[in-house]
N, CA, C, O and the ligand as a Tripos MOL2 file, in Angstrom:
@<TRIPOS>MOLECULE
protein
  297   295    75     0     0
PROTEIN
NO_CHARGES

@<TRIPOS>ATOM
      1 N          61.7300  110.6900   76.7070 N.3       1 MET1
      2 CA         62.7840  109.9440   76.0630 C.3       1 MET1
      3 C          63.6860  109.2490   77.0500 C.2       1 MET1
      4 O          64.1010  109.7950   78.0720 O.2       1 MET1
      5 N          63.9690  108.0040   76.6840 N.am      2 ALA2
      6 CA         64.7980  107.1710   77.6200 C.3       2 ALA2
      7 C          66.2100  107.4050   77.3850 C.2       2 ALA2
      8 O          66.7450  107.4120   76.2770 O.2       2 ALA2
      9 N          66.8180  107.6080   78.5820 N.am      3 SER3
     10 CA         68.4040  107.7160   78.3970 C.3       3 SER3
     11 C          68.9970  106.3930   78.8520 C.2       3 SER3
     12 O          68.5810  105.7990   79.8470 O.2       3 SER3
     13 N          70.0200  105.9420   78.0530 N.am      4 VAL4
     14 CA         70.6310  104.8650   78.3830 C.3       4 VAL4
     15 C          71.9810  105.2290   78.8750 C.2       4 VAL4
     16 O          72.6580  106.0460   78.2510 O.2       4 VAL4
     17 N          72.4390  104.6230   80.0460 N.am      5 LYS5
     18 CA         73.7380  104.9530   80.5890 C.3       5 LYS5
     19 C          74.8380  104.0990   80.0420 C.2       5 LYS5
     20 O          74.7700  102.8730   80.1320 O.2       5 LYS5
     21 N          75.7770  104.6620   79.5170 N.am      6 ILE6
     22 CA         76.8730  104.0240   78.9010 C.3       6 ILE6
     23 C          77.8060  103.4260   80.0460 C.2       6 ILE6
     24 O          78.2080  104.2540   80.8620 O.2       6 ILE6
     25 N          78.1380  102.3290   80.1900 N.am      7 GLY7
     26 CA         78.8320  101.7590   81.3340 C.3       7 GLY7
     27 C          80.3840  101.7730   81.2010 C.2       7 GLY7
     28 O          81.0300  100.8300   81.6590 O.2       7 GLY7
     29 N          80.9470  102.7360   80.6350 N.am      8 TYR8
     30 CA         82.3330  102.7300   80.5370 C.3       8 TYR8
     31 C          82.9800  103.0760   81.8710 C.2       8 TYR8
     32 O          82.4020  103.7890   82.6910 O.2       8 TYR8
     33 N          84.1320  102.5830   82.0640 N.am      9 ILE9
     34 CA         84.8750  102.7900   83.2710 C.3       9 ILE9
     35 C          86.1290  103.7420   83.0180 C.2       9 ILE9
     36 O          86.9790  103.3830   82.2030 O.2       9 ILE9
     37 N          86.2510  104.8870   83.6660 N.am     10 ASP10
     38 CA         87.2870  105.7250   83.6410 C.3      10 ASP10
     39 C          88.4530  105.3080   84.6020 C.2      10 ASP10
     40 O          88.3480  105.3510   85.8280 O.2      10 ASP10
     41 N          89.3880  104.9670   84.0390 N.am     11 THR11
     42 CA         90.6930  104.6170   84.9190 C.3      11 THR11
     43 C          91.8460  105.5850   84.6610 C.2      11 THR11
     44 O          92.0040  106.0770   83.5430 O.2      11 THR11
     45 N          92.6600  105.8640   85.7010 N.am     12 VAL12
     46 CA         93.9100  106.5660   85.5710 C.3      12 VAL12
     47 C          94.9970  105.9300   86.3640 C.2      12 VAL12
     48 O          94.8020  105.1690   87.3110 O.2      12 VAL12
     49 N          96.0870  106.2760   85.9350 N.am     13 HIS13
     50 CA         97.2810  105.8160   86.6390 C.3      13 HIS13
     51 C          97.8580  106.8980   87.5650 C.2      13 HIS13
     52 O          98.1130  108.0350   87.1670 O.2      13 HIS13
     53 N          98.0510  106.4710   88.8390 N.am     14 GLY14
     54 CA         98.6240  107.4480   89.6510 C.3      14 GLY14
     55 C          99.0950  106.7870   90.9880 C.2      14 GLY14
     56 O          99.1540  105.5740   91.1910 O.2      14 GLY14
     57 N          99.4290  107.8050   91.8870 N.am     15 VAL15
     58 CA        100.0520  107.1770   93.1310 C.3      15 VAL15
     59 C          98.9570  107.3970   94.1290 C.2      15 VAL15
     60 O          98.4650  108.5120   94.3060 O.2      15 VAL15
     61 N          98.5710  106.3030   94.7930 N.am     16 CYS16
     62 CA         97.4490  106.3090   95.7120 C.3      16 CYS16
     63 C          98.1460  106.8440   97.1690 C.2      16 CYS16
     64 O          99.2010  106.3840   97.6070 O.2      16 CYS16
     65 N          97.3690  107.8750   97.8120 N.am     17 PRO17
     66 CA         97.8510  108.2490   99.0070 C.3      17 PRO17
     67 C          97.6860  107.3770  100.1950 C.2      17 PRO17
     68 O          98.2520  107.7010  101.2400 O.2      17 PRO17
     69 N          97.0020  106.3580  100.1380 N.am     18 SER18
     70 CA         96.7290  105.4500  101.1870 C.3      18 SER18
     71 C          97.7880  104.2730  101.2240 C.2      18 SER18
     72 O          98.2980  103.9000  102.2800 O.2      18 SER18
     73 N          98.0480  103.7760  100.1230 N.am     19 CYS19
     74 CA         99.1100  102.6450  100.1970 C.3      19 CYS19
     75 C         100.3480  103.1750   99.4810 C.2      19 CYS19
     76 O         101.3250  102.4250   99.4570 O.2      19 CYS19
     77 N         100.4380  104.3910   98.8820 N.am     20 GLU20
     78 CA        101.6320  104.9450   98.3810 C.3      20 GLU20
     79 C         102.2610  104.0110   97.4440 C.2      20 GLU20
     80 O         103.4890  103.9590   97.3650 O.2      20 GLU20
     81 N         101.5020  103.2720   96.7280 N.am     21 GLU21
     82 CA        101.7900  102.5600   95.5430 C.3      21 GLU21
     83 C         101.3060  103.3670   94.1930 C.2      21 GLU21
     84 O         100.3050  104.0820   94.1520 O.2      21 GLU21
     85 N         102.1560  103.1350   93.1530 N.am     22 GLU22
     86 CA        101.6980  103.6220   91.8920 C.3      22 GLU22
     87 C         100.7380  102.5790   91.3060 C.2      22 GLU22
     88 O         101.1040  101.4110   91.1810 O.2      22 GLU22
     89 N          99.6270  102.9490   90.9810 N.am     23 THR23
     90 CA         98.6200  101.9020   90.6730 C.3      23 THR23
     91 C          97.6550  102.5200   89.8710 C.2      23 THR23
     92 O          97.7020  103.6900   89.4920 O.2      23 THR23
     93 N          96.6310  101.5680   89.5820 N.am     24 LEU24
     94 CA         95.4340  101.9950   88.5690 C.3      24 LEU24
     95 C          94.4790  102.4080   89.5720 C.2      24 LEU24
     96 O          94.2150  101.7630   90.5870 O.2      24 LEU24
     97 N          93.8570  103.7740   89.1570 N.am     25 LEU25
     98 CA         92.6100  104.1900   89.9540 C.3      25 LEU25
     99 C          91.5060  104.2190   89.0910 C.2      25 LEU25
    100 O          91.6430  104.5580   87.9160 O.2      25 LEU25
    101 N          90.3860  103.8820   89.5840 N.am     26 VAL26
    102 CA         89.0890  103.6640   88.8090 C.3      26 VAL26
    103 C          88.1820  104.8750   89.1880 C.2      26 VAL26
    104 O          88.1190  105.1690   90.3820 O.2      26 VAL26
    105 N          87.5760  105.5000   88.4090 N.am     27 ALA27
    106 CA         86.5920  106.6760   88.7300 C.3      27 ALA27
    107 C          85.3520  106.1650   89.3150 C.2      27 ALA27
    108 O          84.6750  105.3310   88.7130 O.2      27 ALA27
    109 N          85.0060  106.6530   90.5270 N.am     28 ILE28
    110 CA         83.7920  106.2340   91.1010 C.3      28 ILE28
    111 C          82.6320  107.2170   90.6240 C.2      28 ILE28
    112 O          81.5680  106.8750   90.1090 O.2      28 ILE28
    113 N          83.0620  108.5080   90.9040 N.am     29 VAL29
    114 CA         82.2640  109.7640   90.3720 C.3      29 VAL29
    115 C          83.1760  110.5860   89.9740 C.2      29 VAL29
    116 O          84.3720  110.2950   89.9880 O.2      29 VAL29
    117 N          82.6610  111.8250   89.5300 N.am     30 THR30
    118 CA         83.6920  112.8020   89.0190 C.3      30 THR30
    119 C          84.6620  113.2440   89.8160 C.2      30 THR30
    120 O          84.3160  113.7710   90.8730 O.2      30 THR30
    121 N          85.8100  113.1560   89.5590 N.am     31 ASP31
    122 CA         86.9800  113.6750   90.5130 C.3      31 ASP31
    123 C          87.3280  112.8080   91.6400 C.2      31 ASP31
    124 O          88.1930  113.1180   92.4590 O.2      31 ASP31
    125 N          86.5410  111.5390   91.6870 N.am     32 TYR32
    126 CA         86.9820  110.6730   92.9080 C.3      32 TYR32
    127 C          87.1940  109.3580   92.3100 C.2      32 TYR32
    128 O          86.3800  108.8060   91.5700 O.2      32 TYR32
    129 N          88.3600  108.8650   92.6740 N.am     33 TYR33
    130 CA         88.8400  107.5550   92.3200 C.3      33 TYR33
    131 C          89.2070  106.4250   93.4350 C.2      33 TYR33
    132 O          89.6210  106.7310   94.5530 O.2      33 TYR33
    133 N          89.0430  105.3140   93.0760 N.am     34 LYS34
    134 CA         89.2620  104.2410   94.0550 C.3      34 LYS34
    135 C          90.4800  103.4650   93.5700 C.2      34 LYS34
    136 O          90.6330  103.1260   92.3960 O.2      34 LYS34
    137 N          91.3340  103.2070   94.5570 N.am     35 CYS35
    138 CA         92.6170  102.5150   94.4060 C.3      35 CYS35
    139 C          92.4130  101.0470   94.1640 C.2      35 CYS35
    140 O          91.8180  100.3570   94.9910 O.2      35 CYS35
    141 N          92.9170  100.5340   92.9940 N.am     36 THR36
    142 CA         92.7690   99.0290   92.7440 C.3      36 THR36
    143 C          93.5440   98.1840   93.5410 C.2      36 THR36
    144 O          93.3900   96.9660   93.6190 O.2      36 THR36
    145 N          94.4490   98.9020   94.1810 N.am     37 ASN37
    146 CA         95.4150   98.1470   94.9100 C.3      37 ASN37
    147 C          94.8770   97.7960   96.4760 C.2      37 ASN37
    148 O          94.8160   96.6660   96.9620 O.2      37 ASN37
    149 N          94.5180   99.0170   97.1120 N.am     38 CYS38
    150 CA         94.0450   98.9240   98.4760 C.3      38 CYS38
    151 C          92.6420   99.0900   98.6630 C.2      38 CYS38
    152 O          92.1090   98.7600   99.7230 O.2      38 CYS38
    153 N          92.0130   99.5720   97.7190 N.am     39 GLY39
    154 CA         90.5310   99.7150   97.5800 C.3      39 GLY39
    155 C          90.1000  101.0950   98.4060 C.2      39 GLY39
    156 O          88.9410  101.2760   98.7790 O.2      39 GLY39
    157 N          91.1430  102.0190   98.6380 N.am     40 HIS40
    158 CA         90.7100  103.3010   99.1850 C.3      40 HIS40
    159 C          90.2970  104.2510   98.2790 C.2      40 HIS40
    160 O          90.9150  104.4060   97.2260 O.2      40 HIS40
    161 N          89.2280  104.9710   98.5880 N.am     41 GLU41
    162 CA         88.7680  106.1570   97.5930 C.3      41 GLU41
    163 C          89.5270  107.4730   97.9360 C.2      41 GLU41
    164 O          89.7660  107.8900   99.0700 O.2      41 GLU41
    165 N          89.8480  108.0270   96.8010 N.am     42 ASN42
    166 CA         90.7210  109.1340   96.8720 C.3      42 ASN42
    167 C          90.1500  110.4190   96.0080 C.2      42 ASN42
    168 O          89.4390  110.1630   95.0360 O.2      42 ASN42
    169 N          90.3980  111.5970   96.2850 N.am     43 ARG43
    170 CA         89.9630  112.6460   95.5400 C.3      43 ARG43
    171 C          91.1210  113.2320   94.6400 C.2      43 ARG43
    172 O          92.2160  113.5730   95.0870 O.2      43 ARG43
    173 N          90.7810  113.2980   93.4560 N.am     44 GLN44
    174 CA         91.7970  113.9100   92.4030 C.3      44 GLN44
    175 C          91.7370  115.4110   92.6510 C.2      44 GLN44
    176 O          90.7090  116.0870   92.6930 O.2      44 GLN44
    177 N          93.0520  115.8560   92.8170 N.am     45 TYR45
    178 CA         93.3950  117.0490   93.1150 C.3      45 TYR45
    179 C          94.4340  117.6510   91.8630 C.2      45 TYR45
    180 O          95.5310  117.1220   91.6850 O.2      45 TYR45
    181 N          93.9990  118.7320   91.0790 N.am     46 VAL46
    182 CA         94.7050  119.1240   89.9830 C.3      46 VAL46
    183 C          95.3720  120.5030   90.5050 C.2      46 VAL46
    184 O          94.6600  121.3910   90.9760 O.2      46 VAL46
    185 N          96.5940  120.6190   90.4120 N.am     47 ASN47
    186 CA         97.2660  122.1430   90.6920 C.3      47 ASN47
    187 C          98.6880  121.8840   89.9620 C.2      47 ASN47
    188 O          99.6260  121.4260   90.6150 O.2      47 ASN47
    189 N          98.8040  122.1590   88.7320 N.am     48 GLY48
    190 CA         99.7020  121.9630   87.8790 C.3      48 GLY48
    191 C         100.0140  120.5330   87.6100 C.2      48 GLY48
    192 O         100.1270  120.1180   86.4570 O.2      48 GLY48
    193 N         100.1580  119.7500   88.6910 N.am     49 SER49
    194 CA        100.2500  118.2000   88.4620 C.3      49 SER49
    195 C          99.0250  117.6430   89.1750 C.2      49 SER49
    196 O          98.3530  118.2490   90.0100 O.2      49 SER49
    197 N          98.8330  116.4270   88.7370 N.am     50 ILE50
    198 CA         97.6880  115.6770   89.3900 C.3      50 ILE50
    199 C          98.1140  114.8790   90.7310 C.2      50 ILE50
    200 O          99.0910  114.1310   90.7600 O.2      50 ILE50
    201 N          97.3110  115.1110   91.7820 N.am     51 LYS51
    202 CA         97.6100  114.3990   92.9480 C.3      51 LYS51
    203 C          96.3320  113.7260   93.3880 C.2      51 LYS51
    204 O          95.2360  113.9740   92.8870 O.2      51 LYS51
    205 N          96.5570  112.8110   94.4110 N.am     52 TYR52
    206 CA         95.2230  112.1440   94.9150 C.3      52 TYR52
    207 C          95.3330  112.2930   96.3090 C.2      52 TYR52
    208 O          96.3980  112.0470   96.8760 O.2      52 TYR52
    209 N          94.1990  112.7230   96.9950 N.am     53 LEU53
    210 CA         94.0540  113.0250   98.4060 C.3      53 LEU53
    211 C          93.2200  112.0940   98.9960 C.2      53 LEU53
    212 O          92.3420  111.5160   98.3550 O.2      53 LEU53
    213 N          93.4630  111.8750  100.3630 N.am     54 LYS54
    214 CA         92.5050  110.9560  100.9940 C.3      54 LYS54
    215 C          91.2230  111.7560  101.2340 C.2      54 LYS54
    216 O          91.1740  112.9710  101.0420 O.2      54 LYS54
    217 N          90.3310  111.1250  101.6030 N.am     55 LEU55
    218 CA         88.9550  111.7870  101.6000 C.3      55 LEU55
    219 C          88.6480  112.2430  103.1110 C.2      55 LEU55
    220 O          88.9260  111.5260  104.0730 O.2      55 LEU55
    221 N          88.1010  113.3920  103.2120 N.am     56 ASP56
    222 CA         87.5730  113.6200  104.5820 C.3      56 ASP56
    223 C          86.0690  113.4060  104.5010 C.2      56 ASP56
    224 O          85.5350  112.9890  103.4730 O.2      56 ASP56
    225 N          85.3990  113.7010  105.6140 N.am     57 ASP57
    226 CA         83.9150  113.3820  105.8200 C.3      57 ASP57
    227 C          83.0020  114.1620  104.8620 C.2      57 ASP57
    228 O          81.8850  113.7690  104.5260 O.2      57 ASP57
    229 N          83.5560  115.2540  104.4720 N.am     58 LYS58
    230 CA         82.7460  116.0980  103.4220 C.3      58 LYS58
    231 C          82.7900  115.4500  102.1500 C.2      58 LYS58
    232 O          81.7830  115.3650  101.4470 O.2      58 LYS58
    233 N          84.0030  114.9470  101.7850 N.am     59 ASP59
    234 CA         84.1780  114.1300  100.4140 C.3      59 ASP59
    235 C          83.3690  112.9110  100.4260 C.2      59 ASP59
    236 O          82.6760  112.6090   99.4550 O.2      59 ASP59
    237 N          83.4310  112.1900  101.5030 N.am     60 LYS60
    238 CA         82.5970  111.0380  101.6500 C.3      60 LYS60
    239 C          81.0330  111.3560  101.3990 C.2      60 LYS60
    240 O          80.3570  110.6620  100.6400 O.2      60 LYS60
    241 N          80.5580  112.3800  102.0480 N.am     61 ALA61
    242 CA         79.1740  112.5990  101.9650 C.3      61 ALA61
    243 C          78.8030  113.0360  100.4170 C.2      61 ALA61
    244 O          77.7540  112.7690   99.8310 O.2      61 ALA61
    245 N          79.8600  113.7280   99.9380 N.am     62 PHE62
    246 CA         79.6840  114.2030   98.4940 C.3      62 PHE62
    247 C          79.5190  113.0200   97.5470 C.2      62 PHE62
    248 O          78.6890  113.0310   96.6370 O.2      62 PHE62
    249 N          80.4310  111.8830   97.8210 N.am     63 ILE63
    250 CA         80.3300  110.7980   96.9680 C.3      63 ILE63
    251 C          79.0160  110.0850   97.1750 C.2      63 ILE63
    252 O          78.4230  109.6430   96.1910 O.2      63 ILE63
    253 N          78.5720  109.9590   98.2680 N.am     64 GLU64
    254 CA         77.2050  109.3580   98.5100 C.3      64 GLU64
    255 C          76.2060  110.0210   97.6670 C.2      64 GLU64
    256 O          75.5000  109.3510   96.9140 O.2      64 GLU64
    257 N          76.1050  111.2640   97.7440 N.am     65 ARG65
    258 CA         75.2490  112.1810   97.1100 C.3      65 ARG65
    259 C          75.2950  111.8410   95.7680 C.2      65 ARG65
    260 O          74.2680  111.4720   95.1970 O.2      65 ARG65
    261 N          76.4370  111.9250   95.1500 N.am     66 MET66
    262 CA         76.6240  111.7480   93.6830 C.3      66 MET66
    263 C          76.2420  110.4500   93.2620 C.2      66 MET66
    264 O          75.5590  110.3290   92.2460 O.2      66 MET66
    265 N          76.6330  109.3790   93.9800 N.am     67 LYS67
    266 CA         76.0730  108.0500   93.7210 C.3      67 LYS67
    267 C          74.6100  107.8650   93.5400 C.2      67 LYS67
    268 O          74.0740  107.1930   92.6580 O.2      67 LYS67
    269 N          73.9610  108.6240   94.5950 N.am     68 GLN68
    270 CA         72.4810  108.4080   94.5920 C.3      68 GLN68
    271 C          71.9420  109.2770   93.3530 C.2      68 GLN68
    272 O          70.9900  108.8150   92.7250 O.2      68 GLN68
    273 N          72.4730  110.4620   92.9790 N.am     69 ASN69
    274 CA         72.1310  111.2730   91.8320 C.3      69 ASN69
    275 C          72.1890  110.2730   90.5420 C.2      69 ASN69
    276 O          71.2240  110.1800   89.7830 O.2      69 ASN69
    277 N          73.3470  109.5630   90.3610 N.am     70 GLU70
    278 CA         73.5800  108.8430   89.1980 C.3      70 GLU70
    279 C          72.5970  107.7360   89.0290 C.2      70 GLU70
    280 O          72.1610  107.3510   87.9440 O.2      70 GLU70
    281 N          72.2850  107.2550   90.2110 N.am     71 GLU71
    282 CA         71.3300  106.0940   90.1450 C.3      71 GLU71
    283 C          69.9440  106.6900   89.6990 C.2      71 GLU71
    284 O          69.2530  106.0620   88.8970 O.2      71 GLU71
    285 N          69.5840  107.7480   90.1490 N.am     72 LYS72
    286 CA         68.3040  108.3850   89.8330 C.3      72 LYS72
    287 C          68.3000  108.7220   88.3500 C.2      72 LYS72
    288 O          67.3880  108.3660   87.6040 O.2      72 LYS72
    289 N          69.3620  109.4250   87.9530 N.am     73 ASP73
    290 CA         69.3710  110.0060   86.4870 C.3      73 ASP73
    291 C          69.5480  108.8570   85.5310 C.2      73 ASP73
    292 O          68.9790  108.9080   84.4410 O.2      73 ASP73
    293 N          70.2910  107.8290   85.8560 N.am     74 GLY74
    294 CA         70.6300  106.9700   85.0390 C.3      74 GLY74
    295 C          69.5850  105.9720   84.6200 C.2      74 GLY74
    296 O          69.8630  105.0900   83.8070 O.2      74 GLY74
    297 ZN         95.9880  102.3930   97.5430 Zn       75 ZN75
@<TRIPOS>BOND
     1     1     2 1
     2     2     3 1
     3     3     4 2
     4     3     5 am
     5     5     6 1
     6     6     7 1
     7     7     8 2
     8     7     9 am
     9     9    10 1
    10    10    11 1
    11    11    12 2
    12    11    13 am
    13    13    14 1
    14    14    15 1
    15    15    16 2
    16    15    17 am
    17    17    18 1
    18    18    19 1
    19    19    20 2
    20    19    21 am
    21    21    22 1
    22    22    23 1
    23    23    24 2
    24    23    25 am
    25    25    26 1
    26    26    27 1
    27    27    28 2
    28    27    29 am
    29    29    30 1
    30    30    31 1
    31    31    32 2
    32    31    33 am
    33    33    34 1
    34    34    35 1
    35    35    36 2
    36    35    37 am
    37    37    38 1
    38    38    39 1
    39    39    40 2
    40    39    41 am
    41    41    42 1
    42    42    43 1
    43    43    44 2
    44    43    45 am
    45    45    46 1
    46    46    47 1
    47    47    48 2
    48    47    49 am
    49    49    50 1
    50    50    51 1
    51    51    52 2
    52    51    53 am
    53    53    54 1
    54    54    55 1
    55    55    56 2
    56    55    57 am
    57    57    58 1
    58    58    59 1
    59    59    60 2
    60    59    61 am
    61    61    62 1
    62    62    63 1
    63    63    64 2
    64    63    65 am
    65    65    66 1
    66    66    67 1
    67    67    68 2
    68    67    69 am
    69    69    70 1
    70    70    71 1
    71    71    72 2
    72    71    73 am
    73    73    74 1
    74    74    75 1
    75    75    76 2
    76    75    77 am
    77    77    78 1
    78    78    79 1
    79    79    80 2
    80    79    81 am
    81    81    82 1
    82    82    83 1
    83    83    84 2
    84    83    85 am
    85    85    86 1
    86    86    87 1
    87    87    88 2
    88    87    89 am
    89    89    90 1
    90    90    91 1
    91    91    92 2
    92    91    93 am
    93    93    94 1
    94    94    95 1
    95    95    96 2
    96    95    97 am
    97    97    98 1
    98    98    99 1
    99    99   100 2
   100    99   101 am
   101   101   102 1
   102   102   103 1
   103   103   104 2
   104   103   105 am
   105   105   106 1
   106   106   107 1
   107   107   108 2
   108   107   109 am
   109   109   110 1
   110   110   111 1
   111   111   112 2
   112   111   113 am
   113   113   114 1
   114   114   115 1
   115   115   116 2
   116   115   117 am
   117   117   118 1
   118   118   119 1
   119   119   120 2
   120   119   121 am
   121   121   122 1
   122   122   123 1
   123   123   124 2
   124   123   125 am
   125   125   126 1
   126   126   127 1
   127   127   128 2
   128   127   129 am
   129   129   130 1
   130   130   131 1
   131   131   132 2
   132   131   133 am
   133   133   134 1
   134   134   135 1
   135   135   136 2
   136   135   137 am
   137   137   138 1
   138   138   139 1
   139   139   140 2
   140   139   141 am
   141   141   142 1
   142   142   143 1
   143   143   144 2
   144   143   145 am
   145   145   146 1
   146   146   147 1
   147   147   148 2
   148   147   149 am
   149   149   150 1
   150   150   151 1
   151   151   152 2
   152   151   153 am
   153   153   154 1
   154   154   155 1
   155   155   156 2
   156   155   157 am
   157   157   158 1
   158   158   159 1
   159   159   160 2
   160   159   161 am
   161   161   162 1
   162   162   163 1
   163   163   164 2
   164   163   165 am
   165   165   166 1
   166   166   167 1
   167   167   168 2
   168   167   169 am
   169   169   170 1
   170   170   171 1
   171   171   172 2
   172   171   173 am
   173   173   174 1
   174   174   175 1
   175   175   176 2
   176   175   177 am
   177   177   178 1
   178   178   179 1
   179   179   180 2
   180   179   181 am
   181   181   182 1
   182   182   183 1
   183   183   184 2
   184   183   185 am
   185   185   186 1
   186   186   187 1
   187   187   188 2
   188   187   189 am
   189   189   190 1
   190   190   191 1
   191   191   192 2
   192   191   193 am
   193   193   194 1
   194   194   195 1
   195   195   196 2
   196   195   197 am
   197   197   198 1
   198   198   199 1
   199   199   200 2
   200   199   201 am
   201   201   202 1
   202   202   203 1
   203   203   204 2
   204   203   205 am
   205   205   206 1
   206   206   207 1
   207   207   208 2
   208   207   209 am
   209   209   210 1
   210   210   211 1
   211   211   212 2
   212   211   213 am
   213   213   214 1
   214   214   215 1
   215   215   216 2
   216   215   217 am
   217   217   218 1
   218   218   219 1
   219   219   220 2
   220   219   221 am
   221   221   222 1
   222   222   223 1
   223   223   224 2
   224   223   225 am
   225   225   226 1
   226   226   227 1
   227   227   228 2
   228   227   229 am
   229   229   230 1
   230   230   231 1
   231   231   232 2
   232   231   233 am
   233   233   234 1
   234   234   235 1
   235   235   236 2
   236   235   237 am
   237   237   238 1
   238   238   239 1
   239   239   240 2
   240   239   241 am
   241   241   242 1
   242   242   243 1
   243   243   244 2
   244   243   245 am
   245   245   246 1
   246   246   247 1
   247   247   248 2
   248   247   249 am
   249   249   250 1
   250   250   251 1
   251   251   252 2
   252   251   253 am
   253   253   254 1
   254   254   255 1
   255   255   256 2
   256   255   257 am
   257   257   258 1
   258   258   259 1
   259   259   260 2
   260   259   261 am
   261   261   262 1
   262   262   263 1
   263   263   264 2
   264   263   265 am
   265   265   266 1
   266   266   267 1
   267   267   268 2
   268   267   269 am
   269   269   270 1
   270   270   271 1
   271   271   272 2
   272   271   273 am
   273   273   274 1
   274   274   275 1
   275   275   276 2
   276   275   277 am
   277   277   278 1
   278   278   279 1
   279   279   280 2
   280   279   281 am
   281   281   282 1
   282   282   283 1
   283   283   284 2
   284   283   285 am
   285   285   286 1
   286   286   287 1
   287   287   288 2
   288   287   289 am
   289   289   290 1
   290   290   291 1
   291   291   292 2
   292   291   293 am
   293   293   294 1
   294   294   295 1
   295   295   296 2
@<TRIPOS>SUBSTRUCTURE
     1 MET1         2 RESIDUE 1 A MET
     2 ALA2         6 RESIDUE 1 A ALA
     3 SER3        10 RESIDUE 1 A SER
     4 VAL4        14 RESIDUE 1 A VAL
     5 LYS5        18 RESIDUE 1 A LYS
     6 ILE6        22 RESIDUE 1 A ILE
     7 GLY7        26 RESIDUE 1 A GLY
     8 TYR8        30 RESIDUE 1 A TYR
     9 ILE9        34 RESIDUE 1 A ILE
    10 ASP10       38 RESIDUE 1 A ASP
    11 THR11       42 RESIDUE 1 A THR
    12 VAL12       46 RESIDUE 1 A VAL
    13 HIS13       50 RESIDUE 1 A HIS
    14 GLY14       54 RESIDUE 1 A GLY
    15 VAL15       58 RESIDUE 1 A VAL
    16 CYS16       62 RESIDUE 1 A CYS
    17 PRO17       66 RESIDUE 1 A PRO
    18 SER18       70 RESIDUE 1 A SER
    19 CYS19       74 RESIDUE 1 A CYS
    20 GLU20       78 RESIDUE 1 A GLU
    21 GLU21       82 RESIDUE 1 A GLU
    22 GLU22       86 RESIDUE 1 A GLU
    23 THR23       90 RESIDUE 1 A THR
    24 LEU24       94 RESIDUE 1 A LEU
    25 LEU25       98 RESIDUE 1 A LEU
    26 VAL26      102 RESIDUE 1 A VAL
    27 ALA27      106 RESIDUE 1 A ALA
    28 ILE28      110 RESIDUE 1 A ILE
    29 VAL29      114 RESIDUE 1 A VAL
    30 THR30      118 RESIDUE 1 A THR
    31 ASP31      122 RESIDUE 1 A ASP
    32 TYR32      126 RESIDUE 1 A TYR
    33 TYR33      130 RESIDUE 1 A TYR
    34 LYS34      134 RESIDUE 1 A LYS
    35 CYS35      138 RESIDUE 1 A CYS
    36 THR36      142 RESIDUE 1 A THR
    37 ASN37      146 RESIDUE 1 A ASN
    38 CYS38      150 RESIDUE 1 A CYS
    39 GLY39      154 RESIDUE 1 A GLY
    40 HIS40      158 RESIDUE 1 A HIS
    41 GLU41      162 RESIDUE 1 A GLU
    42 ASN42      166 RESIDUE 1 A ASN
    43 ARG43      170 RESIDUE 1 A ARG
    44 GLN44      174 RESIDUE 1 A GLN
    45 TYR45      178 RESIDUE 1 A TYR
    46 VAL46      182 RESIDUE 1 A VAL
    47 ASN47      186 RESIDUE 1 A ASN
    48 GLY48      190 RESIDUE 1 A GLY
    49 SER49      194 RESIDUE 1 A SER
    50 ILE50      198 RESIDUE 1 A ILE
    51 LYS51      202 RESIDUE 1 A LYS
    52 TYR52      206 RESIDUE 1 A TYR
    53 LEU53      210 RESIDUE 1 A LEU
    54 LYS54      214 RESIDUE 1 A LYS
    55 LEU55      218 RESIDUE 1 A LEU
    56 ASP56      222 RESIDUE 1 A ASP
    57 ASP57      226 RESIDUE 1 A ASP
    58 LYS58      230 RESIDUE 1 A LYS
    59 ASP59      234 RESIDUE 1 A ASP
    60 LYS60      238 RESIDUE 1 A LYS
    61 ALA61      242 RESIDUE 1 A ALA
    62 PHE62      246 RESIDUE 1 A PHE
    63 ILE63      250 RESIDUE 1 A ILE
    64 GLU64      254 RESIDUE 1 A GLU
    65 ARG65      258 RESIDUE 1 A ARG
    66 MET66      262 RESIDUE 1 A MET
    67 LYS67      266 RESIDUE 1 A LYS
    68 GLN68      270 RESIDUE 1 A GLN
    69 ASN69      274 RESIDUE 1 A ASN
    70 GLU70      278 RESIDUE 1 A GLU
    71 GLU71      282 RESIDUE 1 A GLU
    72 LYS72      286 RESIDUE 1 A LYS
    73 ASP73      290 RESIDUE 1 A ASP
    74 GLY74      294 RESIDUE 1 A GLY
    75 ZN75       297 GROUP 0 **** ****
């Protein structure tokens, strides 16, 4: 059975840790969002309130893996 990927874009409003602006963040993969202001990718961290964190090398590797999986599955 063929599956069709629905191309909706998940966006959230939040403060980017890179440019420290309140901006629109676009989901790239689950829990990871890209700032539309400065273009940095951030990790969404929920602990009572939602925060956005800069990525470390592990996060970057995770995103690459997720992107590849999505391409394969999609
Ligand atoms: Zn930013």
